[in-house]
Structure formats: C-alpha cells, structure tokens
C-alpha positions as CSV (number, residue, x, y, z in Angstrom):
1,X,-28.1,-80.5,59.8
2,X,-27.5,-77.5,62.1
3,X,-25.5,-75.8,59.4
4,X,-28.4,-76.3,56.9
5,X,-30.9,-74.8,59.4
6,X,-28.6,-71.8,60.0
7,X,-28.3,-71.2,56.2
8,X,-32.0,-71.4,55.8
9,X,-32.6,-69.0,58.6
10,X,-30.1,-66.5,57.1
11,X,-31.7,-66.9,53.7
12,X,-35.2,-66.3,55.0
13,X,-34.0,-63.2,56.9
14,X,-32.4,-61.9,53.7
15,X,-35.6,-62.4,51.7
16,X,-37.6,-60.6,54.3
17,X,-35.2,-57.6,54.1
18,X,-35.4,-57.6,50.3
19,X,-39.1,-57.9,50.2
20,X,-39.4,-54.8,52.5
21,X,-37.4,-52.7,50.0
22,X,-38.8,-51.0,46.9
23,X,-37.4,-52.4,43.7
24,X,-36.7,-49.6,41.2
25,X,-36.9,-50.3,37.5
26,X,-34.8,-48.2,35.2
27,X,-35.5,-48.7,31.5
28,X,-32.2,-48.5,29.6
29,X,-33.6,-47.5,26.2
30,X,-30.5,-45.6,25.0
31,X,-30.5,-43.5,21.8
32,X,-32.0,-44.8,18.5
33,X,-30.0,-42.3,16.4
34,X,-26.5,-41.0,16.1
35,X,-25.1,-39.3,19.2
36,X,-24.2,-35.8,18.0
37,X,-22.9,-34.2,21.2
38,X,-21.9,-35.1,24.8
39,X,-20.9,-33.1,27.8
40,X,-19.9,-33.7,31.4
41,X,-21.6,-31.9,34.3
42,X,-19.3,-29.5,36.2
43,X,-19.0,-32.0,39.1
44,X,-18.4,-34.9,36.7
45,X,-21.3,-37.0,38.1
46,X,-23.4,-36.8,35.0
47,X,-23.1,-36.9,31.2
48,X,-25.7,-35.3,28.9
49,X,-26.0,-36.5,25.3
50,X,-27.9,-35.1,22.3
51,X,-28.9,-37.4,19.4
52,X,-30.2,-37.6,15.9
53,X,-33.3,-39.2,17.4
54,X,-34.3,-35.7,18.6
55,X,-33.8,-36.6,22.2
56,X,-31.5,-35.6,25.0
57,X,-30.5,-38.1,27.7
58,X,-28.9,-37.7,31.1
59,X,-26.6,-40.5,32.3
60,X,-25.0,-41.3,35.7
61,X,-21.2,-41.4,35.1
62,X,-20.3,-44.0,37.7
63,X,-23.0,-46.6,36.9
64,X,-23.7,-45.8,33.3
65,X,-27.4,-45.7,34.2
66,X,-29.8,-43.7,32.0
67,X,-31.5,-41.2,34.4
68,X,-34.0,-39.4,32.2
69,X,-34.8,-38.2,28.7
70,X,-35.5,-34.6,27.7
71,X,-38.2,-34.5,25.0
72,X,-39.2,-31.4,23.1
73,X,-37.1,-31.0,20.0
74,X,-38.5,-32.1,16.7
75,X,-35.2,-32.2,14.9
76,X,-31.8,-33.8,15.7
77,X,-30.1,-32.4,18.7
78,X,-26.6,-31.3,17.5
79,X,-25.2,-29.7,20.6
80,X,-25.6,-29.9,24.4
81,X,-24.0,-28.0,27.2
82,X,-24.2,-27.8,31.0
83,X,-24.4,-24.4,32.8
84,X,-21.4,-23.7,35.1
85,X,-23.4,-24.6,38.2
86,X,-24.8,-27.8,36.6
87,X,-28.4,-26.8,37.2
88,X,-29.3,-26.2,33.5
89,X,-28.7,-27.8,30.2
90,X,-28.8,-26.0,26.8
91,X,-29.4,-27.7,23.6
92,X,-29.4,-26.7,19.9
93,X,-31.1,-28.6,17.1
94,X,-32.1,-28.7,13.5
95,X,-31.4,-30.3,10.1
96,X,-29.6,-28.3,7.4
97,X,-32.1,-26.0,5.7
98,X,-31.4,-27.6,2.3
99,X,-32.6,-31.0,3.6
100,X,-35.7,-29.7,5.3
101,X,-39.0,-30.2,3.4
102,X,-40.0,-27.2,1.4
103,X,-36.9,-25.5,2.6
104,X,-38.9,-23.2,4.8
105,X,-39.3,-24.6,8.3
106,X,-37.3,-26.5,10.9
107,X,-36.7,-26.8,14.6
108,X,-33.8,-24.4,14.6
109,X,-34.1,-23.6,18.3
110,X,-32.1,-23.4,21.4
111,X,-33.8,-24.8,24.5
112,X,-33.1,-24.5,28.2
113,X,-33.8,-27.5,30.5
114,X,-33.9,-28.0,34.2
115,X,-31.3,-30.7,34.9
116,X,-33.1,-32.1,38.0
117,X,-36.6,-32.4,36.7
118,X,-36.1,-32.5,32.9
119,X,-38.6,-29.7,32.5
120,X,-38.2,-27.4,29.4
121,X,-37.8,-23.9,30.8
122,X,-37.4,-21.8,27.8
123,X,-37.1,-21.8,24.0
124,X,-34.9,-19.4,22.1
125,X,-36.0,-18.8,18.5
126,X,-34.3,-16.8,15.8
127,X,-32.0,-18.9,13.7
128,X,-33.0,-19.9,10.2
129,X,-30.8,-23.0,9.8
130,X,-29.2,-25.9,11.7
131,X,-27.8,-24.9,15.1
132,X,-24.4,-26.6,15.4
133,X,-23.1,-25.4,18.7
134,X,-24.4,-24.0,22.0
135,X,-22.3,-22.8,25.0
136,X,-22.8,-21.1,28.3
137,X,-20.7,-18.1,29.4
138,X,-18.5,-18.8,32.5
139,X,-20.8,-16.7,34.7
140,X,-23.8,-18.6,33.5
141,X,-25.7,-15.4,32.4
142,X,-25.5,-16.0,28.7
143,X,-25.9,-18.7,26.1
144,X,-24.3,-18.4,22.7
145,X,-25.5,-20.4,19.7
146,X,-23.8,-20.9,16.3
147,X,-25.7,-21.8,13.2
148,X,-25.3,-22.8,9.6
149,X,-27.3,-19.6,8.8
150,X,-24.0,-17.7,9.3
151,X,-25.0,-16.1,12.6
152,X,-23.9,-16.4,16.2
153,X,-26.6,-15.3,18.6
154,X,-26.1,-14.2,22.2
155,X,-29.0,-14.9,24.6
156,X,-29.9,-13.8,28.1
157,X,-30.5,-17.0,29.9
158,X,-33.0,-15.6,32.4
159,X,-35.1,-13.4,30.2
160,X,-34.7,-15.3,26.9
161,X,-33.9,-12.0,25.2
162,X,-31.7,-12.1,22.1
163,X,-28.9,-9.6,23.0
164,X,-26.7,-9.5,20.0
165,X,-25.6,-11.2,16.8
166,X,-22.3,-11.9,15.0
167,X,-22.6,-12.5,11.3
168,X,-20.4,-14.4,8.9
169,X,-20.8,-15.2,5.2
170,X,-20.4,-18.9,5.9
171,X,-22.0,-21.0,8.7
172,X,-20.6,-21.7,12.1
173,X,-19.6,-25.2,13.1
174,X,-18.4,-24.6,16.6
175,X,-18.2,-21.8,19.2
176,X,-16.6,-21.2,22.6
177,X,-16.4,-18.5,25.2
178,X,-13.1,-17.4,26.6
179,X,-12.7,-18.1,30.4
180,X,-13.3,-14.4,31.2
181,X,-16.4,-14.2,28.9
182,X,-15.0,-11.3,27.0
183,X,-14.6,-13.1,23.7
184,X,-16.3,-15.8,21.5
185,X,-14.2,-18.0,19.3
186,X,-15.8,-19.6,16.3
187,X,-15.0,-22.3,13.8
188,X,-16.5,-21.6,10.4
189,X,-17.3,-23.6,7.2
190,X,-14.7,-21.6,5.3
191,X,-11.9,-23.4,7.3
192,X,-11.1,-20.4,9.6
193,X,-11.2,-19.6,13.3
194,X,-12.5,-16.2,14.2
195,X,-12.7,-14.3,17.5
196,X,-15.4,-11.7,18.4
197,X,-15.8,-9.5,21.4
198,X,-18.7,-10.0,23.8
199,X,-19.7,-6.5,24.6
200,X,-22.2,-7.6,27.2
201,X,-19.5,-8.9,29.5
202,X,-19.6,-7.1,32.8
203,X,-23.2,-6.0,32.4
C-alpha cells in the first residue's frame, strides 16, 4: 500500500511539472513534390531542401524535425545553398522555358532568404529560363547562378546588383566556385565542363 501511495505521489508531481510547461506543436508536413536540391549548413546542424512543390524547407539534422518553410517562389525550386556563415540561403527556380505556358514567362529568379526568420530579403531577376544551380562564393560576397538560358550570372549579395555574365551556347546544369573564389566551374548540356575567371575576386 505504501509503495502504491509513493508511486501516485511521484506521478502526481510529474503531471504538475508537465502541465506547467508549454507544449510545442510542430507540424511535419514535408514536401508534396520532388526534392530537387539539398544542402547542409556550414555547422552541420541544419539541412535545407528545395522542391518541385515551389517551397524551401529547413530541417534540424539531429532530430529530423521540420523547422520552417520559405514561401515565395511560384515555380519549382531547383537549387538551394547556404552562405558560408550559415546566415543566408540562396535559391534558384523555374520550369524549362519550353514547358512554360505561352513560352514567355516564368519564375526564373534567384532569391535570398534569412535563415533564422525565413524572411525573403532579395530577389535577383535577369535569367530567361530555368535556373538549375546557385552557389555562394567562399567569402559570401557573391552568388552565382547557372541557367538553361546559357548564361551564368554573378550577383552582389548585398546590393543585388548583377555584376557580370558568362555565356554559353548550351545551358548550364551545375556551377561551383573554386575555394579561392577566382574561378567558376560549370557543367553544361553539351556534356562538357568549363572553367571561367571571376574577375571580381579581390574587389
């Protein structure tokens, strides 16, 4: 009888503690379309994903918990990337031009997001077809975007200014900065890898 009383007292105390705490509800909706791109944050604590459902989601690596969604694109998000300090996320979107209605418009934009709040900070416009790849320079000053329109664009992250372009007859499927930021490597639809010089490095 004494043991039962002790158990009931402990259980009552536990209920009192739990009732005093706020219960957080985290909806785990997940993506409703293909996941097109994923990237780890620099510290490895988070994963960002871009999807064919036009959304971006931030996930906690350890728990797998969905932290928040970034909503703003009106076309599939084909590429996502963290800034070197993890404070920002860049995303590139768009369907292929030939699949877009009337073949004239599309969300062929690069967008910059605040990782902590999910706020859209800036939109970079200028491409005329699907953006397949976005990447930050190692110093975090620039964002490069590669598109099916056959152009790589270099953007100033702070001002949003389009700094320079690199053209190719075929479209770009993937791009990457060299560690020192001096070069941009690109994979193209003509089955080749090309390297271009980033003349802005050091400015």
